[in-house]
C-alpha positions, 0 to 999 in steps of 0.5 A, a space after each residue: 335434465 341430466 344436470 338436475 339429476 346430478 345436482 340432486 345426487 350431489 345433495 343426497 350425499 350431503 345428508 348427515 347420518 348422525 349429528 355433529 358433536 359440536 353445534 356452530 354458533 350459526 346452528 345454535 342461533 337457528 335452533 333458537 329461532 326454531 324454538 321461538 317460531 314454534 312457541 309463538 305459533 303455539 301461543 297465537 293458535 291458542 289465543 285465536 282458538 279462544 276467540 273463535 265462535 265456530 267449534 269446528 274451526 276452533 278444534 282445527 286451530 287447537 290442533 295446529 297449536 298442538 302440532 307446534 307444541 309437539 315440534 317445540 318439545 321435540 326440538 327440546 328433547 333432541 337438545 337435552 338428549 343424553 348424548 348432548 349432555 355428555 358433550 357439554 360436560 367434557 372439559 373445554 366444551 362449554 
């Protein structure tokens, strides 16, 4: 039990309070994947909601699609934030 508490505390110390100024290639690929997953889920939810006959179920599927759309837009907002624009305009940071 004590070992688990120590591991948990060690993980808590690794949380970043501010994002790094440079995004690694691995992080960039993961962000691309997150955008793709959310976009695909949004499109699938829209498609299946259109096929659904049950209005209550259709509304729930549409809410699910809207949730994925919000996640997609939130990720884009973070990527297009003024702080990120500043870094991309610095010499040698392209």
